[in-house]
C-alpha positions, 0 to 999 in steps of 0.5 A, spaced: 281 715 308 289 713 307 291 720 308 288 720 315 291 714 317 298 716 314 297 722 318 295 719 325 301 714 324 306 720 323 303 723 329 304 716 333 311 715 331 313 723 332 310 722 339 314 715 340 320 719 338 319 725 343 318 720 349 325 716 347 328 722 346 326 725 353 327 719 356 334 719 354 336 726 356 333 724 363 338 718 363 344 722 360 342 728 365 342 723 371 349 720 369 351 727 368 349 729 375 353 723 378 359 724 374 360 732 375 366 730 380 364 735 385 365 733 392 358 732 395 361 727 401 366 727 406 367 722 411 372 723 417 374 717 422 378 716 427 376 720 433 370 721 437 363 721 434 363 729 436 370 731 434 369 727 427 363 731 426 366 738 428 372 737 423 367 735 418 363 741 419 370 745 419 371 742 412 364 744 409 368 749 405 370 744 400 363 741 398 362 742 391 369 743 389 371 739 383 375 733 386 380 733 381 383 740 382 382 740 390 388 741 393 390 737 399 394 742 402 387 746 403 384 740 407 391 740 411 390 747 413 384 746 416 385 739 420 392 741 423 388 746 427 386 740 431 392 739 436 388 732 438 391 729 431 397 726 431 397 724 423 392 723 418 391 721 411 386 724 405 384 719 400 379 721 394 374 716 392 372 718 385 367 721 383 365 725 389 367 723 396 373 725 400 375 720 406 379 722 412 382 717 416 385 720 423 390 717 428 389 721 435 395 723 439 397 720 445 396 723 452 402 723 455 402 729 460 399 735 463 401 742 464 400 745 471 398 752 470 391 755 467 386 750 465 391 744 466 391 742 459 393 736 456 400 735 452 400 730 446 405 726 444 405 731 438 408 736 443 401 740 442 397 743 448 390 740 447 385 744 451 378 742 454 380 735 453 378 730 459 382 724 460 382 719 466 389 717 465 394 718 470 399 723 467 405 726 470 405 734 471 409 739 467 412 745 471 415 751 468 413 754 462 411 749 456 416 749 450 413 744 445 420 744 441 424 742 448 418 737 450 419 733 444 426 733 444 426 731 452 420 726 450 425 723 445 430 722 450 426 718 455 424 714 449 431 711 448 432 710 456 430 705 460 424 710 463 418 711 460 413 717 462 408 713 466 414 712 471 414 720 472 410 723 477 412 730 476 417 733 470 420 740 471 422 745 466 427 750 467 428 756 463 435 754 461 432 748 458 434 743 463 429 738 466 428 734 473 424 729 474 420 726 480 419 718 479 412 715 482 417 712 487 418 720 489 425 719 487 428 726 484 433 726 478 436 732 476 438 732 469 444 736 465 442 740 459 445 734 454 445 727 454 439 726 457 438 718 455 445 716 457 444 720 464 437 717 465 440 710 464 445 712 469 440 714 474 436 707 473 442 703 474 443 707 481 436 706 483 436 699 482 442 698 486 442 696 493 446 702 496 441 707 494 436 705 499 433 710 503 436 716 498 431 720 494 435 725 490 440 723 484 444 729 482 447 728 475 447 735 473 455 736 472 458 731 468 462 726 471 460 728 478 454 724 482 451 727 488 446 722 492 442 724 498 
């Protein structure tokens, strides 16, 4: 009788032990899954809902990579393909999330040929993008490097892009601008900021009434028509 009770107690203890062990293993397994450090979530913010989703899908190849050894250069290569982006930050949120915050580029001009792509302040052409903003048109072959230089020169002058109706770029790397008041300013290849300031001063002068062309292409020579 005593032996039977003893066996039953041993079996009960054994079953309890198995239950505790299986519960512990289950918790450990769940914790292990929680802290695998593999990317299982990507959050993209800063652009339209559709564009954020598009970029997130493009980044799907980094899913399930180890977040510790994931190189940001791999993400950079993908994101930089999108010309609509001015700059962005990447943040790893441990154990398994990548946050990408994007600053969109400003729309500053349109090219006059083809599908009339928009030009961003980052100097890149943005295709298939719609904007109701009134922007100056650029005539001539678009050159990103020269455009960025010109944009910087305008920034340090008394003009800004919203005062231009049309911008002309010539193969000699020279620019002309037509203002919203239909005043044509012919610029030299160099010292654009200073030349624009001279033009601004001339336009502000009462002597410039009924004139519509300022030619400042030659240093120390002014032609007003």
